C-alpha positions, 0 to 999 in steps of 0.5 A: 379211738383217742380222746383226750378231753371230755365233759362229765357230771359227777355227784357225791351222795347225800348224807342219810337223815337222822331218825326220830324215835323213842325207847319203848321197852316193858318195865322201862319208864321214860325210855327217852329219845333214841333216834340214830344218826344218818350215815355219810354219802359216798365220795367221788374219787379219781385215781390214775390207772397206767393200763389206760391211755385214752378218756374214750370210756367217758364218751359213752357214760357221762353221769357218775352218782355216788350212793346216799348214806343210809337213814338212822334208825331206832335204839340209837343205830346210826345209818350206814356210811355209803361206799366211795365211787372210784373213777379210774382215768389215764395218768396224767389227766386234769380235773377242772370244774367246767363252770369256773375252770379251776383245777380240782386234781391232777392225776399224775401220781398214784394216790386217789384224790377225792373230787366231790365229798359226800354229805354228812349224815343228820343227827337223830333226835337223841342228840337234842334231848336236854333236862328241859326238852326231854321229848324232842320230836325232830332231827336233822336231815342229812347234807347234800353231796357236792355235785359238779360238771367237770372237764377231764383233760389228758395231758401225757406225762412225757419228759421230752415232746418231739415237735415239728412240721408233718413228715419231718421224721418225728415218728421215725426218730421215736422208732429208732431211739425206743421200742415204740412203733408208730405208723410211719409213711411218706404223707402228712399227718400219718400220726394221728394221736400222740405216741409215747416211747420209753428211750433207754440211755444206759442201765437204770436210766431212761426217759419218756418221749412223745411224738406230737402229731405234726403242727402247721401254721395256725395250729394254736387257732385250730388249723390242722390236727396239732392244735388238738395235741398242743396240751400234751406238750405242756407237761414236757420238761424239754422240747426236741424241735425236729427240722427238715434241714434239707427242705425236702418239701420245698419249705424253708427250714428257718421259717419252719422253725420260727413258724413252730415256735410262734405256735408254741408261744401263741398256744401258751407262753411258757412253752416258748421259754421251755428248753429246746434241743434242735435235731436237723433231720435229713441232713444226709439229703442236705447240702453243705451250705444249707447245713452251714446256714441253719446251724448258724442261725440256730446257735445264734438263737442260743440252742443246741443243734444235732445233725441227724438222719433218723432212718439210718440212726445217724447222729441219734445216739449223740442226741439221745445223750445230750437230751438225757444230760440236759434233763438231769438239770431240769425240774420234774415234770410239771404238775398243776396246782389244785384250787381247794375248796372249803370243806364245809361248802356242803354246809353253805350250799345247803343253808345259804341259798334261798330267795324271798319275794313278796306276792300279793302281800305274802312273803314267799320263801323258797329254798330247796334244802328247807324241804328235807329240814321241814320233813323231819319236824312235827308241825304239831309239836311246839319244840319242833317248831321252835327248832325250825324257827332257829334253822330260819334264824341261822340261815338268814331267812328271818334277817332277810324278811326283817330287812324287807320290812315284814311286820308282826302278823304278816303272812309267810309262805314256806313250802306252800304252807302259810304262817303268821309272822311273830316276832 
């Protein structure tokens, strides 16, 4: 099964919580706070694997969660960092955020790419000891790991893309010039998936050619099979446009050529500007008049034309040498520019997202991240409550309450606990 687009959920690990602990040892007076820091949550990494050729595995497993960092412990022992989760994908896979469509990674190289970062571990209470605050009974919670729904799109890494109507001889041409063995038969849509072949030009020189399943009119709008695979032409540096010059199926080769170019243009305007070489296939079945008319039309458009007959390898060598010479003048295979996210996105998500509303005179504050902060605060300890108040101030919650007109003595509800507001 060839699968080239899937949607999955990924979540990096949360950071571990800092510990609240005090050193207790015989004959050691006033040991002081010794809570350790939490460990970092695991990152989500993607890496290209040349042994994979499809995204079919992601049809059955759609959720990938990295481990959380371990919590800190006593004696200033920090929690263990969680291992990174490595996800292997076929080379040429592009990772896009489902919500915004931004490109997060292009797996065209061999280096792993971090797509979701694990949360940082929280500080233990040993960090909060000062000459005036010698017994801090609070610590910091770990930050949450990044969490995304992403599309994985496989865009084949090929130097040359073979395009054209069904049954014009693309698969036959690929089988003749490379070691690829695509299925070949005398009916439309024999090729159901893109096929790659390595074409050797001379010792130490080769390029990759892709047979794209046959396009038909309306393919860019979802008609036929070809629209599913037009994305695989996007990376190609050069297009070889194969045309049945003999019109053996009753079609006009000039109209075929114009129709396919229109579909490429409608799908992606850049494709219409991509360099093209035209292969007039089945020329042994064409009349002199057909060849002359088609050549005049193609050369008038500014393209090179090569007359070939793929089944008997007539003219294929000249075509391949021309393709190789043209590739020497073209830039490398297209790579997609990554839209980077600020590294501190975890902090923004953790502290800037909250909701404040008034219900029956009570100011109700809702924020998911507050639960982890409040869980590490001792409500009976004055210094802990001071720390919690600073968190409310730095996150903008108190500013929001004042903006909404809260007065001293009014009731504030946080996590179902009610407090009197004091300036």
